[in-house]
C-alpha positions as a printed NumPy array, in Angstrom:
array([[  0.   ,   0.   ,   0.   ],
       [  1.336,   3.409,  -0.954],
       [  1.676,   6.124,   1.649],
       [  0.156,   9.592,   1.565],
       [  3.626,  11.088,   1.143],
       [  4.033,   9.096,  -2.101],
       [  0.841,  10.636,  -3.483],
       [  1.897,  14.119,  -2.319],
       [  5.226,  13.747,  -4.128],
       [  3.37 ,  12.697,  -7.276],
       [  0.954,  15.646,  -6.986],
       [  3.784,  18.14 ,  -6.433],
       [  5.644,  16.677,  -9.414],
       [  2.602,  17.322, -11.626],
       [  2.134,  20.919, -10.412],
       [  4.354,  22.641, -13.026],
       [  2.559,  20.73 , -15.797],
       [ -0.868,  21.675, -14.439],
       [  0.17 ,  25.323, -14.087],
       [  1.485,  25.279, -17.67 ],
       [ -1.915,  24.016, -18.859],
       [ -3.791,  26.629, -16.792],
       [ -1.45 ,  29.358, -18.063],
       [ -2.111,  28.366, -21.676],
       [ -5.879,  28.561, -21.166],
       [ -5.549,  31.973, -19.475],
       [ -3.375,  33.295, -22.333],
       [ -5.985,  32.181, -24.886],
       [ -8.818,  33.637, -22.773],
       [ -7.047,  36.978, -22.474],
       [ -6.46 ,  37.048, -26.231],
       [-10.1  ,  36.337, -27.057],
       [-11.24 ,  39.054, -24.626],
       [ -8.908,  41.61 , -26.252],
       [-10.31 ,  40.874, -29.695],
       [-13.972,  40.69 , -28.621],
       [-14.013,  43.882, -26.491],
       [-11.132,  46.11 , -27.648],
       [-12.541,  49.497, -26.672],
       [-13.613,  48.5  , -23.149],
       [-10.709,  46.238, -22.355],
       [ -7.619,  48.443, -22.358],
       [ -7.405,  49.119, -18.626],
       [ -9.197,  45.998, -17.382],
       [ -7.151,  43.703, -19.552],
       [ -3.982,  45.282, -18.215],
       [ -4.684,  43.87 , -14.763],
       [ -5.787,  40.525, -16.181],
       [ -2.742,  40.226, -18.419],
       [ -0.574,  41.158, -15.445],
       [ -2.017,  38.201, -13.542],
       [ -1.562,  35.869, -16.517],
       [  2.031,  37.041, -17.021],
       [  2.853,  36.444, -13.353],
       [  1.286,  32.982, -13.464],
       [  3.053,  32.143, -16.724],
       [  6.367,  33.527, -15.48 ],
       [  6.156,  31.527, -12.259],
       [  5.336,  28.387, -14.273],
       [  8.341,  29.029, -16.513],
       [ 10.615,  29.582, -13.489],
       [  9.384,  26.321, -11.911],
       [  9.942,  24.514, -15.196],
       [ 13.429,  26.053, -15.518],
       [ 14.276,  24.893, -11.993],
       [ 13.014,  21.378, -12.798],
       [ 14.95 ,  21.139, -16.079],
       [ 18.477,  19.787, -15.967],
       [ 21.413,  19.719, -18.362],
       [ 21.376,  21.174, -21.867],
       [ 17.654,  21.973, -21.749],
       [ 18.249,  24.553, -19.009],
       [ 18.938,  27.948, -20.554],
       [ 19.579,  31.373, -19.083],
       [ 17.374,  32.819, -21.856],
       [ 14.395,  30.755, -20.649],
       [ 14.974,  32.131, -17.16 ],
       [ 15.304,  35.726, -18.459],
       [ 11.993,  35.433, -20.343],
       [ 10.349,  34.039, -17.196],
       [ 11.73 ,  36.854, -15.031],
       [ 10.639,  39.437, -17.638],
       [  7.111,  37.977, -17.692],
       [  6.899,  37.897, -13.885],
       [  8.328,  41.391, -13.325],
       [  6.174,  43.046, -15.993],
       [  3.077,  41.216, -14.746],
       [  3.692,  42.233, -11.135],
       [  4.194,  45.85 , -12.163],
       [  0.899,  45.79 , -14.058],
       [ -0.97 ,  44.299, -11.104],
       [  0.35 ,  46.429,  -8.228],
       [  1.413,  49.746,  -9.705],
       [ -0.893,  52.684,  -9.072],
       [  0.991,  54.424, -11.843],
       [ -0.353,  51.803, -14.237],
       [ -3.903,  53.098, -13.834],
       [ -2.746,  56.687, -14.319],
       [ -0.632,  55.979, -17.38 ],
       [ -2.955,  53.52 , -19.13 ],
       [ -2.558,  55.622, -22.27 ],
       [  1.099,  54.495, -22.29 ],
       [  0.079,  50.834, -22.274],
       [  0.574,  50.353, -26.022],
       [  4.148,  51.644, -25.844],
       [  4.935,  49.564, -22.749],
       [  3.495,  46.45 , -24.356],
       [  5.406,  47.229, -27.532],
       [  8.66 ,  47.262, -25.587],
       [  7.686,  44.082, -23.713],
       [  6.712,  42.232, -26.908],
       [  9.854,  43.463, -28.679],
       [ 12.158,  42.319, -25.839],
       [ 10.409,  38.953, -25.566],
       [ 10.733,  38.396, -29.311],
       [ 14.45 ,  39.257, -29.21 ],
       [ 14.995,  36.877, -26.268],
       [ 13.118,  34.129, -28.125],
       [ 15.206,  34.667, -31.268],
       [ 18.467,  34.507, -29.284],
       [ 17.256,  31.397, -27.466],
       [ 16.316,  29.733, -30.745],
       [ 19.673,  30.518, -32.359],
       [ 21.661,  29.243, -29.363],
       [ 19.562,  26.215, -28.453],
       [ 18.116,  25.166, -31.826],
       [ 19.239,  21.536, -31.525],
       [ 17.686,  21.05 , -28.079],
       [ 14.374,  22.836, -28.749],
       [ 11.375,  20.65 , -29.51 ],
       [  9.911,  23.096, -32.04 ],
       [ 12.643,  25.5  , -33.242],
       [ 10.483,  26.648, -36.157],
       [  7.658,  27.575, -33.79 ],
       [ 10.102,  29.598, -31.673],
       [ 11.34 ,  31.492, -34.741],
       [  7.837,  32.268, -36.031],
       [  6.732,  33.44 , -32.568],
       [  9.901,  35.538, -32.2  ],
       [  9.515,  37.222, -35.599],
       [  5.803,  37.908, -35.022],
       [  6.526,  39.418, -31.603],
       [  9.397,  41.557, -32.922],
       [  7.293,  42.857, -35.823],
       [  4.33 ,  43.626, -33.55 ],
       [  6.629,  45.325, -31.045],
       [  8.305,  47.461, -33.709],
       [  4.979,  48.427, -35.272],
       [  3.665,  49.648, -31.932],
       [  6.895,  51.444, -30.996],
       [  6.85 ,  53.443, -34.229],
       [  3.071,  54.011, -34.323],
       [  1.843,  54.48 , -30.734],
       [ -0.964,  56.682, -32.064],
       [ -2.467,  53.597, -33.711],
       [ -3.041,  52.062, -30.287],
       [ -6.825,  51.665, -29.94 ],
       [ -8.389,  48.77 , -31.737],
       [ -5.279,  47.731, -33.637],
       [ -3.308,  47.462, -30.398],
       [ -5.912,  45.297, -28.684],
       [ -6.264,  43.042, -31.745],
       [ -2.504,  42.509, -31.895],
       [ -2.235,  41.886, -28.16 ],
       [ -5.098,  39.412, -28.476],
       [ -3.417,  37.608, -31.368],
       [ -0.074,  37.463, -29.516],
       [ -1.751,  36.102, -26.374],
       [ -3.665,  33.475, -28.329],
       [ -0.44 ,  32.467, -30.101],
       [  1.397,  32.235, -26.761],
       [ -1.454,  30.226, -25.279],
       [ -1.473,  27.78 , -28.184],
       [  2.299,  27.31 , -28.102],
       [  2.204,  26.881, -24.294],
       [ -0.61 ,  24.335, -24.667],
       [  1.379,  22.438, -27.303],
       [  4.388,  22.419, -24.959],
       [  2.188,  21.121, -22.122],
       [  0.749,  18.434, -24.41 ],
       [  4.209,  17.421, -25.625],
       [  5.516,  17.248, -22.026],
       [  2.563,  15.017, -21.101],
       [  3.295,  12.666, -23.994],
       [  6.981,  12.456, -23.053],
       [  6.21 ,  11.588, -19.417]])
């Protein structure tokens, strides 16, 4: 007969995978909300995305800590820290509510940095990545979206929310595919 501690160890071992799945669903949900309600969602979605980024960043940090050997990359950790820090700032900063009009520019910088980190990660770890093509496509899309918003912050409104929604849905799908692949490898 197996002890309770055995089952607790099993449950704790599955936690990063479950959080990865939950994070993917939240990314997709945030993306759909941005596209469905662009005019009303700018401020509200900022807090929601902050929560999703913190959850996703924590999941990525847990996964990074669990990974050993060649699969463990400083770039994965940097992306996780970036997600967590930006998400926390969005959730707790009073300045965020005051400067909501700057949200498109801040997201542009975030998306641009994340795309650059993904491109560097892909170029350095191509052989060990499960889907290097998916990383490159996601990186290029994020860099292009980031650059577009940096150079055209006046086009924020609907276009901004549609692009944020598309990027979140893309991130959610790729996170879900990673979760699914991890489950098949287990």
